[in-house]
N, CA, C and O of each residue as an XYZ file, in Angstrom:
888
protein
N     -39.746     60.882    234.028
C     -38.886     59.723    233.805
C     -38.335     59.717    232.382
O     -37.150     59.466    232.160
N     -39.221     59.999    231.423
C     -38.784     60.023    230.031
C     -37.728     61.093    229.802
O     -36.759     60.876    229.075
N     -37.924     62.263    230.435
C     -36.955     63.345    230.290
C     -35.619     62.958    230.927
O     -34.560     63.255    230.374
N     -35.663     62.297    232.086
C     -34.449     61.872    232.767
C     -33.690     60.853    231.928
O     -32.462     60.906    231.846
N     -34.413     59.923    231.305
C     -33.774     58.929    230.450
C     -33.119     59.597    229.241
O     -32.014     59.230    228.838
N     -33.817     60.585    228.667
C     -33.268     61.305    227.503
C     -32.027     62.091    227.887
O     -31.036     62.080    227.157
N     -32.072     62.782    229.040
C     -30.964     63.630    229.457
C     -29.727     62.829    229.853
O     -28.610     63.345    229.808
N     -29.921     61.583    230.236
C     -28.803     60.747    230.678
C     -28.620     59.514    229.794
O     -28.059     58.506    230.223
N     -29.099     59.611    228.558
C     -29.075     58.461    227.660
C     -27.680     57.921    227.365
O     -27.492     56.707    227.288
N     -26.712     58.801    227.202
C     -25.361     58.362    226.854
C     -24.749     57.543    227.992
O     -24.192     56.469    227.767
N     -24.860     58.066    229.219
C     -24.318     57.354    230.373
C     -25.058     56.041    230.595
O     -24.429     55.014    230.848
N     -26.396     56.059    230.502
C     -27.186     54.850    230.727
C     -26.869     53.776    229.689
O     -26.806     52.591    230.016
N     -26.672     54.189    228.448
C     -26.345     53.234    227.384
C     -25.034     52.521    227.674
O     -24.953     51.295    227.584
N     -24.007     53.291    228.023
C     -22.702     52.678    228.240
C     -22.648     51.869    229.536
O     -21.969     50.844    229.591
N     -23.349     52.312    230.576
C     -23.377     51.515    231.800
C     -24.147     50.214    231.588
O     -23.814     49.191    232.186
N     -25.169     50.248    230.745
C     -25.933     49.034    230.454
C     -25.075     48.014    229.716
O     -25.077     46.833    230.063
N     -24.337     48.465    228.696
C     -23.506     47.508    227.963
C     -22.276     47.116    228.773
O     -21.698     46.054    228.545
N     -21.863     47.979    229.736
C     -20.794     47.592    230.658
C     -21.231     46.403    231.507
O     -20.498     45.423    231.638
N     -22.418     46.493    232.076
C     -22.937     45.396    232.894
C     -23.082     44.131    232.057
O     -22.743     43.037    232.509
N     -23.588     44.286    230.834
C     -23.715     43.128    229.953
C     -22.375     42.488    229.651
O     -22.256     41.264    229.612
N     -21.360     43.327    229.436
C     -20.024     42.810    229.142
C     -19.414     42.106    230.356
O     -18.749     41.080    230.215
N     -19.645     42.665    231.548
C     -19.127     42.047    232.763
C     -19.777     40.682    233.012
O     -19.118     39.725    233.418
N     -21.074     40.622    232.759
C     -21.780     39.336    232.912
C     -21.239     38.320    231.915
O     -21.002     37.162    232.261
N     -21.045     38.764    230.671
C     -20.487     37.872    229.652
C     -19.092     37.403    230.010
O     -18.761     36.229    229.839
N     -18.260     38.332    230.514
C     -16.904     37.973    230.935
C     -16.942     36.984    232.093
O     -16.151     36.042    232.142
N     -17.866     37.205    233.024
C     -17.991     36.328    234.191
C     -18.360     34.907    233.777
O     -17.740     33.945    234.232
N     -19.362     34.774    232.922
C     -19.824     33.451    232.502
C     -18.764     32.732    231.671
O     -18.450     31.567    231.918
N     -18.217     33.442    230.680
C     -17.203     32.826    229.822
C     -15.932     32.522    230.609
O     -15.308     31.480    230.409
N     -15.549     33.434    231.505
C     -14.343     33.225    232.290
C     -14.468     32.040    233.229
O     -13.520     31.272    233.399
N     -15.644     31.889    233.844
C     -15.843     30.747    234.739
C     -15.764     29.421    233.992
O     -15.182     28.454    234.485
N     -16.346     29.382    232.814
C     -16.317     28.154    232.022
C     -14.890     27.821    231.582
O     -14.470     26.665    231.635
N     -14.155     28.839    231.149
C     -12.766     28.614    230.741
C     -11.918     28.173    231.932
O     -11.063     27.297    231.803
N     -12.160     28.785    233.094
C     -11.420     28.432    234.301
C     -11.692     26.987    234.708
O     -10.775     26.243    235.056
N     -12.971     26.602    234.657
C     -13.340     25.242    235.054
C     -12.825     24.192    234.071
O     -12.453     23.091    234.478
N     -12.800     24.523    232.792
C     -12.237     23.594    231.812
C     -10.755     23.338    232.091
O     -10.287     22.201    232.030
N     -10.029     24.411    232.398
C      -8.607     24.265    232.701
C      -8.404     23.522    234.024
O      -7.467     22.737    234.168
N      -9.302     23.782    234.993
C      -9.199     23.108    236.288
C      -9.381     21.601    236.133
O      -8.671     20.820    236.766
N     -10.329     21.191    235.293
C     -10.572     19.770    235.084
C      -9.381     19.104    234.399
O      -9.053     17.955    234.694
N      -8.741     19.824    233.490
C      -7.564     19.284    232.810
C      -6.445     19.002    233.810
O      -5.705     18.028    233.674
N      -6.332     19.880    234.830
C      -5.275     19.738    235.828
C      -5.728     18.948    237.058
O      -5.008     18.869    238.053
N      -6.922     18.367    236.982
C      -7.412     17.552    238.084
C      -7.884     18.339    239.282
O      -7.940     17.796    240.385
N      -8.228     19.608    239.102
C      -8.719     20.447    240.195
C     -10.245     20.505    240.181
O     -10.890     20.133    239.200
N     -10.800     20.979    241.286
C     -12.251     21.086    241.405
C     -12.754     22.339    240.678
O     -12.135     23.398    240.779
N     -13.867     22.228    239.950
C     -14.461     23.425    239.334
C     -15.036     24.352    240.396
O     -15.315     23.927    241.517
N     -15.212     25.615    240.039
C     -15.744     26.595    240.993
C     -17.098     27.100    240.520
O     -17.421     27.049    239.334
N     -17.884     27.589    241.475
C     -19.189     28.146    241.150
C     -19.033     29.540    240.546
O     -17.960     30.141    240.594
N     -20.123     30.033    239.982
C     -20.098     31.369    239.390
C     -19.803     32.429    240.453
O     -19.043     33.368    240.216
N     -20.419     32.262    241.633
C     -20.190     33.232    242.711
C     -18.755     33.229    243.192
O     -18.184     34.288    243.455
N     -18.168     32.056    243.310
C     -16.777     31.977    243.764
C     -15.834     32.560    242.717
O     -14.850     33.217    243.055
N     -16.139     32.316    241.444
C     -15.282     32.867    240.393
C     -15.375     34.389    240.353
O     -14.396     35.067    240.039
N     -16.560     34.928    240.674
C     -16.754     36.376    240.680
C     -15.769     37.067    241.623
O     -15.283     38.158    241.326
N     -15.472     36.427    242.766
C     -14.575     37.027    243.757
C     -13.167     36.435    243.695
O     -12.379     36.593    244.628
N     -12.864     35.765    242.612
C     -11.540     35.167    242.457
C     -10.540     36.184    241.944
O     -10.917     37.203    241.365
N      -9.262     35.903    242.159
C      -8.212     36.782    241.659
C      -8.145     36.746    240.136
O      -7.738     37.723    239.509
N      -8.544     35.618    239.537
C      -8.513     35.500    238.076
C      -9.482     36.500    237.430
O      -9.126     37.200    236.483
N     -10.703     36.553    237.956
C     -11.688     37.491    237.403
C     -11.275     38.934    237.690
O     -11.367     39.795    236.815
N     -10.819     39.197    238.918
C     -10.416     40.551    239.282
C      -9.251     41.043    238.460
O      -9.243     42.195    238.025
N      -8.273     40.198    238.238
C      -7.107     40.588    237.465
C      -7.487     40.926    236.028
O      -7.047     41.939    235.486
N      -8.315     40.065    235.408
C      -8.710     40.300    234.019
C      -9.498     41.598    233.869
O      -9.340     42.318    232.883
N     -10.345     41.891    234.852
C     -11.160     43.101    234.794
C     -10.320     44.351    235.044
O     -10.399     45.321    234.290
N      -9.515     44.322    236.109
C      -8.790     45.519    236.518
C      -7.650     45.878    235.578
O      -7.310     47.055    235.457
N      -7.051     44.902    234.910
C      -5.975     45.253    233.995
C      -6.509     46.017    232.790
O      -5.778     46.783    232.162
N      -7.784     45.809    232.467
C      -8.402     46.602    231.403
C      -8.828     47.975    231.899
O      -8.658     48.975    231.201
N      -9.377     48.020    233.098
C      -9.813     49.301    233.643
C      -8.644     50.276    233.779
O      -8.764     51.451    233.429
N      -7.511     49.783    234.289
C      -6.396     50.702    234.501
C      -5.854     51.253    233.192
O      -5.402     52.397    233.149
N      -5.889     50.469    232.131
C      -5.398     50.972    230.846
C      -6.336     52.023    230.273
O      -5.888     52.982    229.645
N      -7.652     51.843    230.489
C      -8.618     52.824    229.992
C      -8.450     54.164    230.704
O      -8.443     55.214    230.061
N      -8.315     54.131    232.021
C      -8.185     55.389    232.750
C      -6.809     56.016    232.582
O      -6.659     57.230    232.717
N      -5.808     55.202    232.289
C      -4.512     55.771    231.917
C      -4.656     56.533    230.606
O      -4.097     57.618    230.441
N      -5.404     55.959    229.683
C      -5.657     56.629    228.400
C      -6.313     57.987    228.617
O      -5.871     58.988    228.053
N      -7.371     58.026    229.438
C      -8.074     59.277    229.686
C      -7.152     60.303    230.347
O      -7.118     61.468    229.950
N      -6.409     59.857    231.358
C      -5.538     60.776    232.087
C      -4.473     61.378    231.182
O      -4.246     62.588    231.202
N      -3.820     60.533    230.389
C      -2.777     61.022    229.496
C      -3.351     61.920    228.397
O      -2.729     62.906    228.000
N      -4.539     61.568    227.915
C      -5.152     62.387    226.865
C      -5.507     63.769    227.398
O      -5.270     64.775    226.730
N      -6.079     63.820    228.609
C      -6.391     65.118    229.221
C      -5.131     65.948    229.413
O      -5.120     67.144    229.124
N      -4.073     65.316    229.900
C      -2.815     66.026    230.143
C      -2.149     66.448    228.838
O      -1.652     67.569    228.725
N      -2.140     65.546    227.848
C      -1.464     65.839    226.578
C      -2.146     66.968    225.814
O      -1.476     67.767    225.160
N      -3.484     67.041    225.893
C      -4.190     68.084    225.143
C      -4.002     69.468    225.754
O      -4.367     70.471    225.140
N      -3.434     69.530    226.959
C      -3.091     70.837    227.524
C      -1.849     71.405    226.849
O      -1.767     72.607    226.599
N      -0.883     70.539    226.555
C       0.435     70.990    226.110
C       0.754     70.709    224.642
O       1.712     71.265    224.104
N      -0.030     69.857    223.990
C       0.240     69.526    222.588
C      -0.981     69.833    221.725
O      -2.114     69.830    222.206
N      -0.733     70.096    220.452
C      -1.819     70.348    219.510
C      -1.726     69.347    218.351
O      -0.663     68.797    218.064
N      -2.857     69.131    217.707
C      -2.926     68.318    216.495
C      -3.765     69.103    215.502
O      -4.994     69.096    215.566
N      -3.091     69.777    214.587
C      -3.796     70.664    213.656
C      -4.856     69.890    212.877
O      -4.578     68.854    212.274
N      -6.066     70.417    212.906
C      -7.172     69.803    212.187
C      -8.024     68.876    213.035
O      -9.087     68.443    212.590
N      -7.583     68.562    214.244
C      -8.340     67.641    215.093
C      -9.383     68.386    215.916
O      -9.084     69.444    216.470
N     -10.607     67.853    216.007
C     -11.624     68.492    216.847
C     -11.306     68.379    218.334
O     -11.888     69.097    219.147
N     -10.379     67.475    218.700
C     -10.000     67.276    220.097
C      -8.857     68.189    220.528
O      -8.461     68.170    221.693
N      -8.324     68.982    219.615
C      -7.146     69.803    219.903
C      -7.487     71.281    219.970
O      -8.432     71.750    219.335
N      -6.686     72.012    220.763
C      -6.779     73.466    220.775
C      -5.899     74.021    219.658
O      -5.080     73.307    219.081
N      -6.083     75.295    219.368
C      -5.239     75.931    218.356
C      -3.846     76.214    218.884
O      -2.872     76.154    218.134
N      -3.743     76.525    220.185
C      -2.467     76.875    220.787
C      -2.222     76.010    222.028
O      -3.144     75.792    222.815
N      -1.001     75.519    222.212
C      -0.705     74.702    223.397
C      -0.601     75.543    224.662
O      -0.399     76.755    224.600
N      -0.741     74.888    225.802
C      -0.566     75.553    227.086
C      -1.876     75.733    227.828
O      -2.951     75.625    227.240
N      -1.784     76.011    229.137
C      -2.982     76.239    229.954
C      -3.771     77.453    229.467
O      -3.201     78.377    228.886
N      -5.062     77.447    229.702
C      -5.923     78.558    229.299
C      -5.751     79.741    230.239
O      -5.320     79.581    231.382
N      -6.087     80.921    229.755
C      -6.132     82.097    230.615
C      -7.373     82.001    231.504
O      -8.269     81.198    231.244
N      -7.418     82.822    232.553
C      -8.587     82.824    233.438
C      -9.864     83.152    232.672
O     -10.934     82.625    232.975
N      -9.740     84.019    231.684
C     -10.914     84.399    230.900
C     -11.408     83.227    230.060
O     -12.609     82.971    229.984
N     -10.476     82.522    229.434
C     -10.854     81.370    228.616
C     -11.410     80.235    229.480
O     -12.341     79.538    229.078
N     -10.832     80.059    230.666
C     -11.288     78.988    231.555
C     -12.534     79.388    232.349
O     -13.147     78.542    233.000
N     -12.911     80.658    232.303
C     -14.080     81.178    233.018
C     -13.969     80.921    234.522
O     -14.874     80.365    235.145
N     -12.835     81.341    235.082
C     -12.631     81.199    236.523
C     -12.412     82.574    237.137
O     -12.167     83.555    236.434
N     -12.506     82.629    238.478
C     -12.314     83.902    239.171
C     -13.380     84.907    238.799
O     -14.571     84.599    238.827
N     -12.958     86.103    238.454
C     -13.921     87.156    238.118
C     -14.615     86.923    236.782
O     -15.585     87.605    236.451
N     -14.114     85.953    236.014
C     -14.749     85.640    234.725
C     -15.767     84.507    234.840
O     -16.418     84.166    233.853
N     -15.914     83.925    236.016
C     -16.842     82.807    236.200
C     -18.282     83.302    236.153
O     -18.618     84.276    236.826
N     -19.140     82.647    235.368
C     -20.548     83.057    235.338
C     -21.254     82.719    236.652
O     -20.839     81.804    237.363
N     -22.292     83.438    236.964
C     -23.015     83.217    238.220
C     -23.650     81.831    238.286
O     -23.844     81.279    239.369
N     -23.966     81.286    237.141
C     -24.604     79.963    237.109
C     -23.583     78.825    237.068
O     -23.962     77.653    237.057
N     -22.288     79.163    237.045
C     -21.244     78.154    236.958
C     -20.970     77.485    238.301
O     -21.548     77.879    239.314
N     -20.095     76.478    238.325
C     -19.731     75.807    239.575
C     -19.156     76.799    240.583
O     -18.400     77.697    240.215
N     -19.517     76.632    241.857
C     -19.132     77.585    242.901
C     -17.620     77.726    243.020
O     -17.109     78.837    243.160
N     -16.905     76.613    242.964
C     -15.454     76.668    243.167
C     -14.712     77.303    241.986
O     -13.533     77.639    242.106
N     -15.392     77.469    240.853
C     -14.758     78.151    239.724
C     -14.634     79.645    239.997
O     -13.750     80.310    239.457
N     -15.524     80.168    240.836
C     -15.531     81.599    241.105
C     -14.703     82.015    242.291
O     -14.489     83.207    242.508
N     -14.221     81.035    243.085
C     -13.401     81.379    244.241
C     -11.926     81.239    243.881
O     -11.583     80.659    242.851
N     -11.068     81.766    244.723
C      -9.633     81.666    244.459
C      -8.981     80.584    245.295
O      -9.656     79.803    245.965
N      -7.656     80.550    245.244
C      -6.903     79.641    246.089
C      -6.973     78.186    245.664
O      -7.215     77.866    244.500
N      -6.750     77.295    246.662
C      -6.620     75.868    246.381
C      -7.903     75.247    245.840
O      -7.852     74.282    245.077
N      -9.053     75.794    246.228
C     -10.320     75.220    245.755
C     -10.479     75.392    244.246
O     -10.935     74.484    243.551
N     -10.101     76.563    243.754
C     -10.175     76.784    242.309
C      -9.190     75.902    241.567
O      -9.526     75.338    240.526
N      -7.966     75.774    242.093
C      -6.958     74.918    241.466
C      -7.420     73.470    241.463
O      -7.306     72.779    240.450
N      -7.942     73.007    242.595
C      -8.410     71.627    242.706
C      -9.534     71.351    241.718
O      -9.524     70.332    241.028
N     -10.498     72.255    241.653
C     -11.619     72.033    240.727
C     -11.177     72.169    239.274
O     -11.717     71.500    238.392
N     -10.198     73.034    239.024
C      -9.719     73.235    237.659
C      -9.134     71.957    237.065
O      -9.179     71.754    235.852
N      -8.588     71.102    237.917
C      -7.982     69.850    237.441
C      -8.676     68.619    238.021
O      -8.081     67.542    238.077
N      -9.914     68.769    238.448
C     -10.637     67.691    239.117
C     -10.847     66.475    238.216
O     -10.746     65.343    238.688
N     -11.134     66.681    236.948
C     -11.342     65.557    236.031
C     -10.057     64.760    235.862
O     -10.076     63.530    235.884
N      -8.945     65.459    235.694
C      -7.646     64.799    235.565
C      -7.278     64.068    236.848
O      -6.748     62.958    236.800
N      -7.554     64.681    237.995
C      -7.232     64.069    239.281
C      -8.028     62.794    239.508
O      -7.476     61.783    239.943
N      -9.322     62.836    239.214
C     -10.181     61.661    239.432
C      -9.787     60.519    238.504
O      -9.682     59.374    238.943
N      -9.568     60.819    237.227
C      -9.181     59.779    236.272
C      -7.844     59.154    236.655
O      -7.675     57.938    236.570
N      -6.889     59.993    237.081
C      -5.589     59.480    237.505
C      -5.719     58.644    238.766
O      -5.042     57.626    238.908
N      -6.581     59.064    239.682
C      -6.812     58.300    240.899
C      -7.401     56.929    240.624
O      -6.987     55.940    241.228
N      -8.371     56.865    239.710
C      -8.968     55.580    239.349
C      -7.939     54.689    238.657
O      -7.907     53.479    238.881
N      -7.094     55.297    237.808
C      -6.030     54.523    237.167
C      -5.100     53.901    238.201
O      -4.798     52.710    238.131
N      -4.648     54.700    239.156
C      -3.720     54.202    240.167
C      -4.361     53.118    241.034
O      -3.718     52.125    241.375
N      -5.640     53.316    241.389
C      -6.341     52.324    242.208
C      -6.529     51.013    241.453
O      -6.330     49.938    242.018
N      -6.913     51.096    240.173
C      -7.114     49.869    239.399
C      -5.784     49.204    239.057
O      -5.716     47.979    238.957
N      -4.710     50.007    238.872
C      -3.380     49.433    238.662
C      -2.937     48.650    239.901
O      -2.401     47.547    239.792
N      -3.170     49.235    241.076
C      -2.828     48.549    242.320
C      -3.661     47.280    242.473
O      -3.141     46.234    242.862
N      -4.969     47.376    242.163
C      -5.825     46.200    242.239
C      -5.375     45.105    241.285
O      -5.396     43.923    241.628
N      -4.968     45.505    240.083
C      -4.457     44.542    239.112
C      -3.204     43.865    239.636
O      -3.033     42.657    239.471
N      -2.327     44.633    240.266
C      -1.078     44.051    240.764
C      -1.340     43.038    241.878
O      -0.693     41.992    241.921
N      -2.277     43.334    242.776
C      -2.564     42.422    243.886
C      -3.294     41.161    243.417
O      -2.969     40.057    243.854
N      -4.279     41.323    242.528
C      -4.998     40.142    242.034
C      -4.105     39.303    241.133
O      -4.180     38.074    241.155
N      -3.257     39.960    240.338
C      -2.311     39.222    239.506
C      -1.295     38.468    240.341
O      -0.915     37.345    240.010
N      -0.854     39.095    241.428
C       0.073     38.446    242.359
C      -0.555     37.206    242.988
O       0.081     36.156    243.085
N      -1.811     37.340    243.415
C      -2.516     36.205    244.007
C      -2.684     35.077    243.001
O      -2.482     33.908    243.331
N      -3.052     35.428    241.777
C      -3.230     34.420    240.729
C      -1.903     33.730    240.409
O      -1.856     32.515    240.221
N      -0.836     34.509    240.349
C       0.481     33.947    240.042
C       0.917     32.958    241.120
O       1.406     31.874    240.805
N       0.744     33.322    242.374
C       1.137     32.429    243.465
C       0.265     31.181    243.529
O       0.727     30.110    243.921
N      -1.001     31.328    243.140
C      -1.881     30.153    243.082
C      -1.366     29.169    242.030
O      -1.321     27.962    242.270
N      -0.983     29.688    240.875
C      -0.429     28.823    239.818
C       0.893     28.202    240.263
O       1.171     27.041    239.961
N       1.708     28.975    240.982
C       2.973     28.454    241.490
C       2.734     27.276    242.440
O       3.423     26.258    242.376
N       1.740     27.440    243.324
C       1.440     26.388    244.297
C       0.943     25.118    243.606
O       1.279     24.007    244.017
N       0.141     25.291    242.557
C      -0.372     24.131    241.835
C       0.739     23.342    241.154
O       0.616     22.133    240.957
N       1.815     24.021    240.798
C       2.943     23.365    240.126
C       4.088     23.049    241.093
O       5.189     22.697    240.671
N       3.813     23.180    242.399
C       4.825     22.859    243.385
C       5.986     23.820    243.437
O       7.083     23.456    243.861
N       5.750     25.058    243.005
C       6.802     26.073    242.991
C       6.599     27.058    244.143
O       5.476     27.224    244.620
N       7.672     27.712    244.596
C       7.539     28.655    245.715
C       6.792     29.925    245.310
O       6.847     30.349    244.156
N       6.098     30.523    246.271
C       5.409     31.791    246.024
C       6.410     32.935    246.109
O       7.523     32.767    246.609
N       6.004     34.085    245.620
C       6.877     35.265    245.658
C       6.148     36.406    246.348
O       4.924     36.369    246.476
N       6.873     37.411    246.790
C       6.274     38.570    247.449
C       5.628     39.487    246.415
O       5.881     39.375    245.215
N       4.788     40.394    246.906
C       4.152     41.364    246.011
C       5.195     42.247    245.341
O       5.089     42.547    244.152
N       6.213     42.666    246.110
C       7.281     43.502    245.541
C       8.024     42.771    244.429
O       8.407     43.375    243.427
N       8.226     41.469    244.613
C       8.899     40.684    243.577
C       8.007     40.537    242.352
O       8.492     40.534    241.221
N       6.698     40.415    242.579
C       5.778     40.292    241.449
C       5.755     41.572    240.610
O       5.596     41.519    239.391
N       5.914     42.715    241.268
C       5.935     43.989    240.537
C       7.128     44.080    239.594
O       7.115     44.870    238.650
N       8.148     43.287    239.841
C       9.318     43.270    238.956
C       9.279     42.095    237.992
O      10.193     41.911    237.188
N       8.220     41.305    238.074
C       8.146     40.084    237.272
C       7.663     40.393    235.843
O       6.768     41.219    235.665
N       8.238     39.748    234.842
C       7.821     40.014    233.456
C       6.368     39.664    233.173
O       5.763     40.246    232.273
N       5.789     38.719    233.926
C       4.379     38.365    233.727
C       3.475     39.567    233.953
O       2.565     39.825    233.165
N       3.730     40.301    235.033
C       2.927     41.483    235.348
C       3.074     42.554    234.282
O       2.081     43.131    233.839
N       4.292     42.823    233.870
C       4.510     43.903    232.908
C       4.106     43.513    231.496
O       3.761     44.383    230.697
N       4.140     42.221    231.167
C       3.640     41.789    229.855
C       2.142     42.054    229.758
O       1.658     42.533    228.733
N       1.409     41.741    230.826
C      -0.030     42.016    230.860
C      -0.297     43.515    230.812
O      -1.212     43.972    230.127
N       0.514     44.275    231.548
C       0.315     45.721    231.635
C       0.559     46.412    230.298
O      -0.293     47.160    229.819
N       1.725     46.163    229.693
C       2.054     46.825    228.425
C       1.153     46.357    227.290
O       0.895     47.109    226.350
N       0.674     45.124    227.372
C      -0.244     44.615    226.352
C      -1.505     45.456    226.285
O      -2.028     45.722    225.202
N      -1.994     45.873    227.448
C      -3.192     46.710    227.491
C      -2.883     48.163    227.190
O      -3.661     48.827    226.505
N      -1.766     48.670    227.686
C      -1.440     50.072    227.458
C      -1.247     50.380    225.983
O      -1.749     51.391    225.491
N      -0.526     49.523    225.272
C      -0.213     49.854    223.877
C      -1.459     49.947    223.018
O      -1.504     50.739    222.076
N      -2.483     49.141    223.330
C      -3.716     49.199    222.541
C      -4.438     50.525    222.754
O      -5.034     51.064    221.821
N      -4.389     51.055    223.981
C      -5.032     52.336    224.263
C      -4.311     53.481    223.565
O      -4.950     54.378    223.015
N      -2.973     53.451    223.587
C      -2.205     54.498    222.922
C      -2.444     54.486    221.414
O      -2.500     55.536    220.775
N      -2.583     53.278    220.855
C      -2.853     53.148    219.425
C      -4.181     53.787    219.063
O      -4.271     54.525    218.082
N      -5.216     53.506    219.851
C      -6.554     54.020    219.552
C      -6.597     55.539    219.648
O      -7.141     56.200    218.764
N      -6.024     56.099    220.717
C      -6.063     57.550    220.895
C      -5.261     58.259    219.805
O      -5.721     59.244    219.228
N      -4.072     57.756    219.531
C      -3.250     58.368    218.483
C      -3.902     58.275    217.114
O      -3.852     59.226    216.334
N      -4.511     57.135    216.819
C      -5.191     56.954    215.531
C      -6.379     57.889    215.395
O      -6.587     58.494    214.343
N      -7.170     58.006    216.484
C      -8.346     58.869    216.432
C      -7.956     60.323    216.222
O      -8.641     61.054    215.506
N      -6.856     60.747    216.844
C      -6.403     62.131    216.685
C      -6.108     62.449    215.224
O      -6.358     63.563    214.765
N      -5.572     61.463    214.490
C      -5.257     61.664    213.069
C      -6.490     61.428    212.199
O      -6.762     62.214    211.292
N      -7.238     60.355    212.465
C      -8.420     60.044    211.658
C      -9.424     61.193    211.666
O     -10.037     61.496    210.643
N      -9.592     61.843    212.848
C     -10.592     62.904    212.976
C     -10.240     64.146    212.165
O     -11.098     64.999    211.934
N      -8.993     64.253    211.734
C      -8.601     65.383    210.879
C      -9.217     65.233    209.495
O      -9.683     66.211    208.911
N      -9.222     64.011    208.969
C      -9.609     63.780    207.574
C     -10.934     63.032    207.404
O     -11.525     63.074    206.325
N     -11.402     62.359    208.437
C     -12.627     61.573    208.332
C     -13.728     62.180    209.201
O     -13.444     62.978    210.094
N     -14.975     61.807    208.943
C     -16.110     62.390    209.652
C     -17.071     61.309    210.141
O     -17.158     60.219    209.576
N     -17.795     61.654    211.220
C     -18.907     60.830    211.710
C     -20.051     61.797    211.945
O     -20.153     62.407    213.009
N     -20.900     61.932    210.957
C     -21.941     62.959    210.982
C     -22.800     62.866    212.242
O     -23.362     61.815    212.551
N     -22.889     63.982    212.961
C     -23.698     64.055    214.165
C     -22.957     63.720    215.440
O     -23.485     63.956    216.526
N     -21.752     63.179    215.351
C     -20.997     62.797    216.547
C     -20.198     63.981    217.077
O     -19.640     64.753    216.298
N     -20.143     64.126    218.388
C     -19.417     65.250    218.979
C     -17.910     65.107    218.843
O     -17.184     66.091    218.982
N     -17.427     63.904    218.573
C     -15.994     63.696    218.390
C     -15.547     64.014    216.969
O     -14.361     63.923    216.650
N     -16.495     64.385    216.119
C     -16.193     64.668    214.717
C     -16.483     66.126    214.390
O     -17.338     66.761    215.006
N     -15.754     66.640    213.410
C     -16.077     67.954    212.878
C     -17.299     67.833    211.975
O     -17.581     66.746    211.470
N     -18.035     68.934    211.758
C     -19.099     68.889    210.760
C     -18.548     68.401    209.424
O     -17.395     68.672    209.090
N     -19.357     67.694    208.672
C     -18.896     67.003    207.464
C     -18.180     67.933    206.491
O     -17.165     67.556    205.905
N     -18.695     69.132    206.316
C     -18.110     70.038    205.328
C     -16.986     70.911    205.833
O     -16.498     71.762    205.090
N     -16.554     70.732    207.076
C     -15.493     71.558    207.644
C     -14.143     71.217    207.013
O     -13.832     70.038    206.848
N     -13.339     72.212    206.659
C     -12.015     71.941    206.083
C     -11.142     71.095    207.008
O     -11.276     71.150    208.230
N     -10.257     70.320    206.410
C      -9.400     69.425    207.188
C      -8.522     70.158    208.189
O      -8.246     69.625    209.264
N      -8.075     71.373    207.863
C      -7.139     72.065    208.750
C      -7.822     72.863    209.857
O      -7.149     73.564    210.613
N      -9.152     72.768    209.963
C      -9.862     73.457    211.042
C      -9.649     72.701    212.344
O      -9.956     71.512    212.435
N      -9.131     73.383    213.340
C      -8.755     72.761    214.610
C      -9.715     73.167    215.720
O     -10.140     74.321    215.782
N     -10.057     72.232    216.593
C     -10.917     72.535    217.733
C     -12.360     72.748    217.370
O     -13.112     73.307    218.169
N     -12.781     72.323    216.187
C     -14.174     72.479    215.751
C     -14.850     71.121    215.831
O     -14.360     70.143    215.266
N     -15.978     71.061    216.535
C     -16.720     69.794    216.643
C     -18.203     70.078    216.473
O     -18.648     71.224    216.535
N     -18.962     68.994    216.255
C     -20.405     69.134    216.078
C     -21.060     69.616    217.368
O     -22.277     69.793    217.413
C-alpha cells in the first residue's frame, strides 16, 4: 500500500484537492444561489438539488473545457513550434522520426504493444494523448453549452422573457463571454510558463531545467 501511494502520489494529490475544490464550489455555490433566490422571492434549494442543477454544471464544465483545450493546444503546438531555452520545447519543430518516437522496428520489447505494430493502431496510439484530451474538451464544451442554455432559459422564465433554442444560445454573447473568459486565462498561463521556464527555475520540478543549466538550453528538464 505504501509503495502504491508513493508511485501514484502526484495523481492522488491532485485528485484529492480536486474533490476538495468541488465540495467547496458546491457549498459556496449553493449558498450564493439561495441568497439570490431569496432576493427574487424564489424558494431556496437543497445541496443535492444544487449539485444536479444547470448552474453548478455550467460553472464546473466551463472551467474543465478550458483546461483540456489548453492541454490539447499545447500538445499540438509543441509538435510544430519551438521555444528556445524552454524545457517544454524540442530543438527542432515537426513530427519525430520513427527512431526518435521508438515505434515500429525501433520499439523496445517492453514498450506498449501498439507502438511496435504498423498501420492505424500505431497512428492511433501515437496521438492517443492528444485525441483523449481533445475529446474531453469537446465533451465538456458541449456540456457547458447545454447547462448554460438551461440556466439562461431559467433566468429568462423568471423575468417573463421567452426562451431560446440551443442553436440560438450558441450564437448568444452570454455563452461566448463565458467561454472566452476562461480560454484567455489558460492561454496566458501556458504562454507565460513557456517564457518563464527559460530564465527562471523551480529546483526539483520536472517542468524546470536544472538550476545551473544555461538559459538557451532547450528541451532539458530535471
